[in-house]
C-alpha positions as CSV (number, residue, x, y, z in Angstrom):
1,X,0.0,0.0,0.0
2,X,1.1,3.5,-0.7
3,X,1.7,5.7,2.4
4,X,1.9,9.4,2.4
5,X,2.8,11.2,5.7
6,X,3.6,14.9,6.2
7,X,5.1,17.1,8.9
8,X,1.7,18.9,9.1
9,X,0.0,15.5,10.0
10,X,2.6,14.8,12.7
11,X,2.2,18.2,14.2
12,X,-1.6,17.9,14.1
13,X,-1.2,14.7,16.3
14,X,1.1,16.6,18.6
15,X,4.3,14.8,17.8
16,X,7.4,15.6,19.9
17,X,9.9,18.0,18.4
18,X,12.6,15.4,18.3
19,X,10.4,13.1,16.2
20,X,9.4,15.8,13.8
21,X,13.0,16.8,13.3
22,X,14.0,13.2,12.7
23,X,11.2,12.8,10.2
24,X,12.3,16.1,8.4
25,X,15.9,14.9,8.3
26,X,14.8,11.6,6.7
27,X,12.1,12.9,4.3
28,X,11.8,16.6,4.2
29,X,8.2,17.8,4.7
30,X,6.6,14.7,3.2
31,X,7.2,11.0,3.0
32,X,5.7,8.8,0.2
33,X,6.6,5.2,0.5
34,X,5.3,1.8,-0.4
35,X,4.3,0.6,3.1
36,X,4.9,-3.2,3.4
37,X,5.8,-5.5,6.3
38,X,9.5,-5.3,5.1
39,X,9.4,-1.5,5.0
40,X,7.9,-1.5,8.5
41,X,10.8,-3.7,9.8
42,X,13.4,-1.6,7.9
43,X,11.9,1.5,9.5
44,X,11.9,-0.1,13.0
45,X,15.6,-0.7,12.6
46,X,16.2,2.9,11.5
47,X,16.6,6.0,13.7
48,X,12.8,6.6,13.1
49,X,11.9,3.3,14.6
50,X,11.4,4.6,18.1
51,X,8.4,6.6,16.9
52,X,6.6,4.0,14.9
53,X,4.5,2.6,17.7
54,X,3.4,6.2,18.5
55,X,2.5,6.8,14.8
56,X,0.4,3.6,14.8
57,X,-1.3,4.5,18.1
58,X,-2.4,7.9,16.7
59,X,-3.6,6.4,13.5
60,X,-1.0,7.8,11.2
61,X,0.2,4.4,9.9
62,X,-1.2,0.9,9.6
63,X,0.6,-1.9,11.4
64,X,1.6,-5.1,9.7
65,X,1.7,-8.4,11.7
66,X,5.1,-9.0,13.1
67,X,4.7,-12.7,13.8
68,X,8.0,-14.5,13.2
69,X,9.8,-11.3,12.1
70,X,13.4,-10.8,13.0
71,X,13.3,-7.7,15.2
72,X,17.0,-7.6,16.3
73,X,18.2,-4.0,16.4
74,X,14.5,-2.8,16.2
75,X,13.1,0.1,18.2
76,X,10.2,-1.3,20.2
77,X,8.8,1.8,21.9
78,X,5.2,1.1,22.8
79,X,5.4,-2.6,21.9
80,X,2.9,-4.8,23.8
81,X,5.1,-7.8,24.7
82,X,2.8,-9.2,27.4
83,X,2.3,-12.4,25.4
84,X,6.1,-13.2,25.4
85,X,7.6,-15.4,28.1
86,X,10.8,-13.5,28.2
87,X,11.4,-11.2,25.3
88,X,15.0,-10.4,24.4
89,X,15.0,-6.6,24.0
90,X,18.8,-6.3,24.2
91,X,20.0,-3.7,21.7
92,X,16.4,-2.4,21.2
93,X,16.2,1.4,21.5
94,X,13.6,3.6,23.1
95,X,12.9,7.3,22.7
96,X,14.5,9.5,25.4
97,X,12.3,12.5,24.9
98,X,10.1,13.8,27.8
99,X,6.7,13.3,26.2
100,X,4.3,11.4,28.5
101,X,4.1,8.3,26.4
102,X,7.9,7.9,26.2
103,X,8.3,8.5,29.9
104,X,5.5,6.0,30.7
105,X,7.2,3.4,28.5
106,X,10.6,3.9,30.2
107,X,8.9,3.5,33.6
108,X,7.2,0.3,32.5
109,X,10.5,-1.1,31.2
110,X,12.3,-0.1,34.4
111,X,9.5,-1.8,36.5
112,X,10.0,-5.0,34.4
113,X,13.8,-5.3,34.8
114,X,15.1,-3.3,31.9
115,X,17.7,-0.5,32.1
116,X,17.7,2.3,29.5
117,X,21.2,3.7,28.7
118,X,22.1,7.3,27.8
119,X,21.6,6.5,24.1
120,X,18.3,4.7,24.5
121,X,19.6,1.2,24.3
122,X,17.9,-1.4,26.5
123,X,19.7,-3.9,28.7
124,X,18.4,-6.3,31.3
125,X,19.2,-5.0,34.8
126,X,20.9,-8.3,35.8
127,X,23.3,-7.9,32.9
128,X,24.0,-4.3,33.9
129,X,24.7,-5.3,37.5
130,X,27.0,-8.2,36.4
131,X,29.2,-5.8,34.4
132,X,29.4,-3.1,37.1
C-alpha cells in the first residue's frame, strides 16, 4: 500500500519536536513510501523506529503483523510484549524525549527489569549489575 505522511500531519497529532526533526531529516516535509511489512521492519531498525508505535497509536500508519519477524536492532517503543515469556530486548532502542508516552514506556520497562542507557539502548538489569 502507498503511504503518504507529512510534517503537518505529525504536528496535528502533537508529535514531539525530536520526532518531527528526525522525520524532516529523513524525508523533508513529506514521505511517500510503499508501506509493506518489510518496510515497517526496515523503519523499526532505522533512527525513526522509536516513533513507529506512536504513529500507529495515533492512526498515522497501519501496522503489519510482526509474527516471526526478526526484530533484532529494532526500536520497540510502545510494543505490547505481554504475550512473550521473556522477550529479548537487548539492543532495542527507546525514545529518550520527555513526552508522557515515552516517559511511561521507560517507567514500564524499568519496572520490568530493563535499564535504558544514555543513548536509548535497553539492557536487562541483571546484565548491567553483572558488568558493574
